[in-house]
C-alpha positions in Angstrom: -221.8 12.5 -10.4 -223.9 14.6 -8.0 -223.3 18.3 -7.8 -221.7 19.2 -4.6 -223.8 20.6 -1.8 -223.6 24.5 -1.3 -221.9 25.5 1.9 -224.5 26.6 4.4 -223.7 29.6 6.7 -224.0 28.9 10.2 -227.1 30.6 11.5 -226.5 33.2 14.2 -227.5 32.2 17.9 -230.8 33.4 19.3 -230.4 36.2 21.8 -231.2 36.1 25.4 -235.1 36.3 26.0 -236.3 39.6 27.5 -236.7 39.4 31.2 -233.6 37.0 31.6 -231.7 37.7 34.8 -227.9 38.3 34.5 -226.5 38.7 38.0 -228.4 41.6 39.3 -229.4 42.8 35.9 -232.6 42.1 33.9 -232.4 42.0 30.1 -234.5 44.8 28.6 -233.5 44.8 25.0 -230.8 43.7 22.4 -228.3 46.4 21.3 -226.8 44.2 18.4 -224.9 41.0 17.5 -221.1 41.1 16.9 -218.8 38.5 16.0 -218.2 37.6 19.6 -221.7 37.8 20.8 -224.6 39.9 21.8 -224.8 43.3 23.4 -227.8 43.8 25.8 -229.7 46.8 27.3 -230.3 45.8 31.0 -231.9 47.3 34.0 -230.5 47.4 37.5 -233.4 47.7 39.9 -231.3 48.7 42.9 -229.7 51.6 41.2 -232.7 52.0 38.8 -230.4 52.8 35.9 -229.9 51.2 32.6 -226.5 49.6 31.7 -225.0 47.6 28.8 -223.8 44.0 29.0 -221.8 42.2 26.6 -222.0 38.5 26.3 -219.2 36.1 25.2 -220.6 34.0 22.4 -218.1 33.6 19.6 -220.0 32.3 16.6 -217.4 30.2 15.2 -216.8 28.3 18.6 -220.1 28.2 20.5 -223.8 27.9 20.1 -226.9 28.6 22.3 -228.7 25.6 23.9 -232.1 26.3 24.9 -233.0 29.8 26.3 -229.7 30.9 28.1 -227.1 28.0 28.0 -224.0 28.4 25.9 -221.7 25.4 24.8 -218.8 24.9 22.5 -220.0 24.2 19.0 -217.8 21.1 18.8 -215.7 19.0 21.1 -212.6 20.2 19.5 -213.5 23.7 20.2 -213.7 23.3 23.9 -210.3 24.4 24.9 -210.2 27.4 22.5 -213.6 28.4 23.8 -212.4 28.2 27.5 -209.3 30.2 26.6 -211.3 33.0 25.1 -213.7 32.9 28.0 -210.9 33.3 30.6 -209.4 36.1 28.7 -212.9 37.9 28.5 -213.3 37.5 32.2 -209.8 38.6 32.8 -210.1 41.7 30.7 -213.3 42.8 32.4 -211.9 42.6 35.7 -208.8 44.6 34.5 -210.8 47.1 32.6 -212.9 47.7 35.8 -210.0 49.4 37.4 -209.4 52.0 34.6 -211.5 55.2 35.1 -211.1 58.0 32.5 -213.9 60.3 31.0 -212.9 59.3 27.5 -213.3 55.5 28.2 -216.6 53.7 28.5 -216.8 52.6 32.2 -216.6 48.9 32.7 -218.0 47.6 36.1 -216.6 44.1 35.9 -217.2 40.6 34.5 -218.6 37.3 35.5 -219.3 33.6 34.4 -222.9 32.6 33.9 -224.8 30.3 31.9 -221.7 28.6 30.5 -220.6 32.0 29.1 -219.4 35.2 30.6 -220.6 38.7 30.8 -219.2 42.3 30.9 -221.2 45.2 32.3 -220.5 48.7 31.3 -222.2 52.0 31.0 -224.8 52.7 28.3 -223.5 55.4 26.3 -226.0 57.4 24.2 -224.9 59.1 20.8 -223.8 58.4 17.5 -220.4 56.7 16.6 -217.8 58.6 14.7 -218.7 57.0 11.5 -222.5 58.1 11.7 -221.4 61.5 12.8 -219.0 62.1 9.8 -221.7 60.9 7.4 -224.2 63.4 9.0 -221.8 66.2 9.0 -220.7 66.0 5.1 -217.7 67.7 5.1 -214.3 67.3 6.9 -213.8 69.1 10.1 -211.2 71.8 10.4 -207.8 71.3 12.2 -208.7 72.8 15.6 -211.7 70.6 15.7 -209.6 67.5 15.0 -207.1 68.5 17.6 -210.0 68.9 20.0 -211.4 65.7 19.1 -207.9 63.8 19.4 -207.0 65.1 23.0 -209.3 63.1 25.0 -208.8 60.0 23.0 -205.2 60.4 23.6 -205.9 60.5 27.2 -208.3 57.5 27.0 -205.6 55.4 25.3 -202.9 56.6 27.5 -205.1 55.5 30.6 -205.4 52.0 28.9 -201.6 51.6 28.3 -200.8 52.7 32.0 -203.1 49.8 33.1 -201.1 47.3 30.7 -204.0 47.2 28.2 -203.7 47.9 24.5 -207.1 48.5 22.8 -206.1 47.1 19.3 -209.5 47.7 17.7 -209.8 51.5 17.4 -211.8 52.8 14.4 -214.6 55.2 13.6 -217.2 52.8 14.8 -215.6 52.3 18.2 -215.7 55.9 19.1 -219.0 57.4 20.2 -219.7 61.2 20.5 -221.6 61.5 23.7 -224.4 64.0 24.6 -221.9 66.4 25.9 -220.0 66.2 22.3 -217.0 64.6 23.8 -215.6 61.3 22.3 -216.0 58.0 24.3 -213.7 55.1 23.5 -215.8 51.9 23.1 -215.2 48.0 22.2 -213.4 47.3 25.3 -213.2 43.6 25.5 -212.3 43.5 21.8 -212.7 40.3 19.7 -209.3 41.0 18.3 -207.7 41.1 21.7 -209.6 37.9 22.8 -208.5 36.1 19.5 -204.9 37.1 20.4 -205.3 35.4 23.8 -206.6 32.5 22.2 -203.6 32.2 19.9 -205.4 32.7 16.7 -206.5 35.5 14.2 -210.2 34.9 15.0 -213.0 35.4 12.6 -213.2 39.0 13.1 -209.7 39.7 11.7 -207.8 43.2 11.7 -209.9 46.2 11.3 -209.1 46.9 7.6 -207.4 50.3 7.0 -207.1 50.9 10.8 -205.1 48.1 11.9 -201.2 48.4 11.4 -198.9 45.6 9.9 -198.1 44.0 13.3 -201.9 43.0 13.6 -201.6 40.9 10.4 -198.2 39.1 11.4 -195.6 38.6 14.0 -192.1 39.1 13.7 -189.1 40.7 15.1 -189.9 44.1 13.2 -193.4 43.6 13.9 -193.9 43.7 17.6 -197.2 44.9 19.2 -197.4 47.7 21.8 -198.7 51.1 22.5 -197.6 52.2 19.0 -200.2 49.8 17.5 -202.9 52.0 18.9 -201.1 55.1 17.8 -201.3 53.8 14.2 -205.0 53.4 14.7 -205.6 56.9 15.9 -203.6 58.2 13.0 -205.9 56.2 10.7 -209.0 57.7 12.4 -207.6 61.3 11.6 -206.8 60.3 8.2 -210.4 59.0 7.5 -211.9 62.2 9.0 -209.8 64.1 6.7 -210.1 62.4 3.6 -213.3 60.4 4.0 -211.7 57.0 4.1 -209.0 55.1 6.0 -205.5 54.4 4.4 -205.0 51.4 2.4 -204.8 48.1 4.2 -201.4 47.8 6.1 -199.9 44.8 4.1 -200.4 46.9 0.8 -198.8 50.0 2.6 -195.7 47.8 4.0 -195.2 46.4 0.5 -195.0 50.0 -0.9 -198.0 49.2 -3.2 -200.1 52.1 -1.6 -198.0 55.2 -0.7 -199.5 57.7 1.6 -200.4 60.8 -0.2 -202.5 64.0 0.6 -205.1 65.5 -1.9 -204.6 69.3 -2.7 -207.8 70.0 -0.7 -206.3 68.5 2.5 -203.1 70.3 1.9 -205.0 73.5 1.7 -207.2 72.7 4.8 -204.6 71.5 7.4 -201.1 72.6 8.4 -198.1 70.9 7.0 -196.9 70.1 10.6 -200.2 68.4 11.6 -200.2 66.3 8.3 -196.6 65.4 9.0 -197.6 64.3 12.6 -200.3 62.0 11.3 -197.9 60.5 8.6 -195.6 59.7 11.5 -198.4 57.9 13.4 -199.1 56.0 10.2 -195.6 54.8 9.6 -195.8 51.1 8.5 -193.0 49.8 10.6 -193.6 50.0 14.5 -190.0 51.2 15.1 -190.7 54.2 12.7 -193.7 55.4 14.7 -194.2 57.4 17.9 -193.6 54.9 20.6 -196.3 56.1 22.9 -199.2 58.8 23.6 -196.7 61.3 25.2 -194.7 61.3 22.1 -197.8 62.1 19.8 -198.8 65.0 22.3 -195.3 66.3 22.4 -194.9 66.6 18.4 -198.4 68.1 18.1 -197.3 70.7 20.6 -193.9 71.2 19.0 -193.3 70.2 15.4 -189.6 70.7 16.0 -190.0 67.0 17.6 -190.9 65.6 14.2 -188.3 63.2 12.7 -186.0 65.2 10.2 -187.3 63.4 7.1 -190.9 64.5 8.0 -190.3 68.1 8.7 -191.9 70.3 6.1 -189.3 72.1 3.9 -189.2 75.5 2.3 -190.2 74.1 -1.1 -193.4 72.5 0.4 -194.2 75.6 2.2 -193.8 77.7 -0.9 -196.0 75.2 -3.0 -198.4 75.2 -0.3 -198.8 79.1 -0.2 -199.1 79.4 -3.9 -201.8 76.6 -3.9 -203.8 78.3 -1.1 -203.6 81.7 -2.7 -204.1 80.4 -6.3 -207.3 82.3 -6.7 -205.9 85.7 -5.5 -202.8 85.1 -7.7 -205.0 84.1 -10.8 -207.1 87.3 -10.2 -203.9 89.5 -9.9 -202.5 87.9 -12.9 -205.8 88.6 -14.9 -205.8 92.2 -13.6 -202.2 92.7 -14.6 -202.9 91.3 -18.0 -205.8 93.4 -18.6 -203.9 96.4 -17.5 -201.1 95.5 -20.1 -203.6 94.9 -22.8 -205.2 98.4 -22.1 -201.9 100.0 -22.0 -200.9 98.5 -25.4 -204.3 99.5 -26.9 -203.9 103.0 -25.7 -200.4 103.3 -27.0 -201.5 101.9 -30.5 -204.5 104.5 -30.4 -202.1 107.4 -29.6 -199.6 106.3 -32.2 -202.6 106.2 -34.8 -203.8 109.5 -33.8 -200.4 111.0 -34.3 -199.8 109.6 -37.6 -203.3 110.9 -38.7 -201.9 114.4 -38.0 -198.8 114.0 -39.8 -196.7 113.7 -36.7 -194.2 111.0 -35.8 -195.2 108.5 -33.1 -193.6 108.5 -29.7 -190.0 107.3 -29.5 -189.3 107.7 -33.4 
């Protein structure tokens, strides 16, 4: 019996050749290949400005024919490909109406070459994952709050436009030249997969996606709170160095959220409680929107009762934060006690040598 042939991985499609015209743009370089297509660095001769253009080319559904044409990979894929393409174009048009400094600016989308394209600003800088690795240590609480504020504003702008990002993670946040965070990955593969009616090859972003991104149900409705969870996971990752356990494990109780002692000493209990609230596994247990997150960060009294730090936690934290001083104080007191005892013994020995009774006899 012949051995089964090994499964061959589908080779990635070729990018558009340099010099290709896309609308009014000329392709000058390839920024990268994602699960849903290429990103290009393009040049607009009229404005003499470089932009970024994202191409709709889902590798599981489509292939490149010749230099530019994109076609469904199989006849059975045609409808799913067309649904995703329409969602991509519609999302580009919707995003072009949202303007916020913390969001990458999208200028629109169009169909061409059997595919679709989305034009946006070319943002220079490192993403938050690269920034964290270069920094080598977790930021302090004031720095985290300063980072979070423009991200909350950016996400709120999306929500007001009727859009949920659903793909927030360290790699989707770029720190620009002005040191402000910019939320990227608009036109997310995960949103397009949902519009197509499937999970997509990309799948939820592990550790940053809440349970409702893995399954649907009465208790797992998606909404603004879905992005709130992802922002909480970003904060968790910046504080600890890794995101929370995958949401399905957390929902089953196999991986409870816990803070290492180093984190408890670095951040306030109220801030940690707010992050815990954002990371609640069930949507109904989370802040419902960005306004609620802002309110609780400004006023910890708005925290749910079960998350408010109690006096025992505060006492334990104070003891932990001052453990070195307490250890030093205890050592000094112990040495003083030993010195007093030795002095008393010495005095008692001296009196006995003179034939006098020791003190207290």
